[in-house]
C-alpha positions as CSV (number, residue, x, y, z in Angstrom):
1,X,0.0,0.0,0.0
2,X,2.9,2.4,0.7
3,X,4.0,2.2,-2.9
4,X,0.7,3.4,-4.2
5,X,-0.7,5.5,-1.4
6,X,2.2,6.5,0.8
7,X,3.5,5.7,4.3
8,X,0.6,7.4,6.1
9,X,-1.9,5.2,4.3
10,X,0.2,2.1,5.1
11,X,0.3,3.1,8.8
12,X,-3.5,3.6,8.7
13,X,-4.0,0.2,7.2
14,X,-1.7,-1.4,9.8
15,X,-3.7,0.3,12.6
16,X,-6.9,-1.1,11.1
17,X,-5.4,-4.6,10.9
18,X,-4.3,-4.4,14.5
19,X,-7.8,-3.8,15.6
20,X,-9.2,-6.7,13.5
21,X,-6.5,-9.0,14.9
22,X,-6.5,-7.7,18.4
23,X,-10.2,-7.3,19.2
24,X,-11.5,-10.7,18.0
25,X,-12.2,-11.8,21.6
26,X,-13.5,-8.4,22.9
27,X,-17.1,-7.9,23.8
28,X,-19.3,-6.5,21.1
29,X,-19.6,-3.2,22.9
30,X,-15.7,-2.9,22.9
31,X,-15.7,-3.8,19.2
32,X,-18.2,-1.1,18.4
33,X,-16.2,1.5,20.3
34,X,-12.8,0.6,18.8
35,X,-14.1,0.5,15.2
36,X,-16.2,3.7,15.7
37,X,-13.3,5.6,17.2
38,X,-10.8,4.4,14.6
39,X,-12.7,5.5,11.6
40,X,-13.9,8.8,13.1
41,X,-10.3,9.7,14.0
42,X,-8.5,8.2,11.0
43,X,-10.7,9.3,8.2
44,X,-11.2,12.9,7.1
45,X,-14.7,13.9,5.8
46,X,-14.7,14.6,2.1
47,X,-17.6,14.8,-0.4
48,X,-17.6,12.3,-3.3
49,X,-17.2,14.7,-6.2
50,X,-13.7,16.1,-5.4
51,X,-12.6,12.7,-4.0
52,X,-13.9,10.3,-6.7
53,X,-15.1,12.5,-9.5
54,X,-18.6,11.3,-9.0
55,X,-21.6,12.8,-7.2
56,X,-22.4,9.6,-5.4
57,X,-19.8,6.8,-4.9
58,X,-19.8,4.2,-2.2
59,X,-16.2,3.3,-1.4
60,X,-15.1,0.0,-0.1
61,X,-13.3,-0.1,3.3
62,X,-10.0,-0.6,1.5
63,X,-10.5,2.4,-0.7
64,X,-11.6,4.6,2.3
65,X,-8.6,3.5,4.4
66,X,-6.2,4.0,1.5
67,X,-7.4,7.5,0.7
68,X,-8.0,8.5,4.3
69,X,-11.1,10.4,3.3
70,X,-14.7,9.7,2.7
71,X,-18.3,10.9,3.2
72,X,-20.9,9.6,5.6
73,X,-21.7,6.5,3.5
74,X,-18.0,5.5,3.5
75,X,-17.7,5.8,7.3
76,X,-20.8,3.6,7.8
77,X,-19.8,1.0,5.2
78,X,-16.2,0.8,6.6
79,X,-17.6,0.3,10.1
80,X,-20.1,-2.3,8.9
81,X,-17.5,-4.5,7.2
82,X,-15.0,-4.0,10.0
83,X,-17.5,-5.2,12.6
84,X,-18.5,-8.3,10.5
85,X,-14.7,-9.1,10.2
86,X,-14.6,-9.0,14.0
87,X,-17.4,-11.5,14.2
88,X,-20.4,-9.3,14.9
89,X,-23.3,-11.0,13.1
90,X,-24.6,-9.1,10.1
91,X,-28.1,-9.5,11.4
92,X,-27.3,-7.1,14.2
93,X,-26.0,-4.4,11.8
94,X,-27.8,-2.1,9.4
95,X,-26.8,0.8,7.3
96,X,-29.5,3.5,7.9
97,X,-30.4,6.3,5.6
98,X,-31.6,9.3,7.7
99,X,-32.2,13.0,7.5
100,X,-29.9,15.0,9.8
101,X,-32.4,17.5,11.1
102,X,-29.9,20.0,12.5
103,X,-28.6,20.7,9.0
104,X,-31.6,19.3,7.0
105,X,-29.4,17.1,5.0
106,X,-29.6,13.4,4.0
107,X,-27.1,11.3,6.0
108,X,-26.1,7.7,6.6
109,X,-25.2,6.0,9.9
110,X,-24.6,2.4,11.1
111,X,-27.0,1.0,13.6
112,X,-26.4,-2.0,15.9
113,X,-29.1,-4.2,17.6
114,X,-28.0,-6.0,20.7
115,X,-31.2,-8.1,20.4
116,X,-33.8,-8.0,17.7
117,X,-36.2,-6.0,19.9
118,X,-33.6,-3.7,21.5
119,X,-33.3,0.0,20.7
120,X,-30.4,0.2,18.2
121,X,-27.2,2.0,18.9
122,X,-26.1,4.6,16.4
123,X,-22.5,4.8,15.1
124,X,-22.1,8.2,13.4
125,X,-19.3,10.3,12.0
126,X,-21.0,13.5,13.2
127,X,-21.3,12.4,16.8
128,X,-18.3,10.6,18.4
129,X,-20.4,9.0,21.1
130,X,-22.3,5.8,20.4
131,X,-25.9,6.5,21.6
132,X,-29.2,4.8,21.5
133,X,-31.4,5.9,18.6
134,X,-34.0,7.4,21.0
135,X,-31.2,9.7,22.2
136,X,-30.6,11.0,18.7
137,X,-33.6,13.3,18.0
138,X,-31.5,15.0,15.4
139,X,-31.9,12.0,13.1
140,X,-35.1,11.1,11.2
141,X,-34.9,7.5,10.0
142,X,-35.9,6.9,6.3
143,X,-34.8,3.3,5.6
144,X,-32.2,0.7,6.7
145,X,-30.6,-2.3,5.0
146,X,-28.0,-4.9,5.1
147,X,-27.2,-8.0,3.0
148,X,-30.4,-9.6,4.2
149,X,-33.0,-7.0,3.3
150,X,-34.4,-3.5,3.2
151,X,-36.6,-2.0,6.0
152,X,-38.7,1.2,5.5
153,X,-38.9,3.4,8.6
154,X,-42.2,4.3,10.2
155,X,-43.3,6.9,12.7
156,X,-42.5,4.6,15.7
157,X,-39.9,2.0,15.5
158,X,-37.9,0.9,12.4
159,X,-40.6,-0.6,10.3
160,X,-41.0,-3.9,8.6
161,X,-38.9,-5.6,6.0
162,X,-40.3,-4.7,2.6
163,X,-37.9,-6.2,0.0
164,X,-34.5,-7.8,-0.6
165,X,-31.6,-5.4,-0.4
166,X,-30.6,-6.3,-3.9
167,X,-32.9,-3.4,-4.8
168,X,-30.3,-1.0,-3.3
169,X,-28.2,-0.6,-6.4
170,X,-25.3,1.3,-4.8
171,X,-25.0,-1.5,-2.2
172,X,-25.1,-4.2,-4.9
173,X,-22.3,-2.4,-6.8
174,X,-20.2,-2.1,-3.7
175,X,-20.5,-5.8,-2.8
176,X,-19.6,-6.8,-6.4
177,X,-16.5,-4.5,-6.2
178,X,-15.4,-5.9,-2.8
179,X,-15.9,-9.5,-4.0
180,X,-13.8,-8.8,-7.2
181,X,-11.2,-6.7,-5.3
182,X,-11.7,-3.0,-5.9
183,X,-8.1,-2.1,-5.3
184,X,-5.8,-4.6,-7.1
185,X,-2.7,-5.4,-5.1
186,X,-4.2,-4.3,-1.8
187,X,-5.2,-7.0,0.6
188,X,-6.1,-6.9,4.2
189,X,-5.3,-10.6,4.8
190,X,-6.2,-10.6,8.5
191,X,-9.8,-9.8,7.8
192,X,-12.4,-12.6,7.7
193,X,-13.1,-12.4,3.9
194,X,-16.0,-14.8,4.2
195,X,-18.0,-11.9,5.8
196,X,-17.4,-9.9,2.6
197,X,-19.5,-12.1,0.3
198,X,-23.0,-10.8,-0.7
199,X,-26.0,-12.7,0.6
200,X,-28.3,-14.2,-2.0
């Protein structure tokens, strides 16, 4: 990675690998905190257009770590795949599209369910603290998804599953690029790559 992206990027990748290797036996709460803290501190916010030359581009975790920059989708995606590499079941994780009410802008966060009926915890690049969703009145849920499906939000709660997430085209494209290797020559060998396969 140093050859293509410099020593700083190599050090960033090494720090990420250290978390994946070192936190395998941690509690899920510690895994959430370590991953959330790493990406919020290591990645600089940057809109897609100046970074990728596209108005909307969902970067893989490898791309985000290599560039050291990303937008809200990239933070959430990188946290999602890092946590699955740490053994957190995908069923406990969803990417959630919300409206950030304080700035009236669309936004994406990662949410975590300790149990299917528990209030989800929110991992956000705007707020460094991991808080329950009911403590984030600044976020209005729209929909959430993972490899298993898509859920539309409703006035109370997170709504019911309405379709397979294969309908989320940006997610489909991202999974295909990760599966094929979006950055040739860059490999995070310590990650559990079995978690990176799309669900059918």
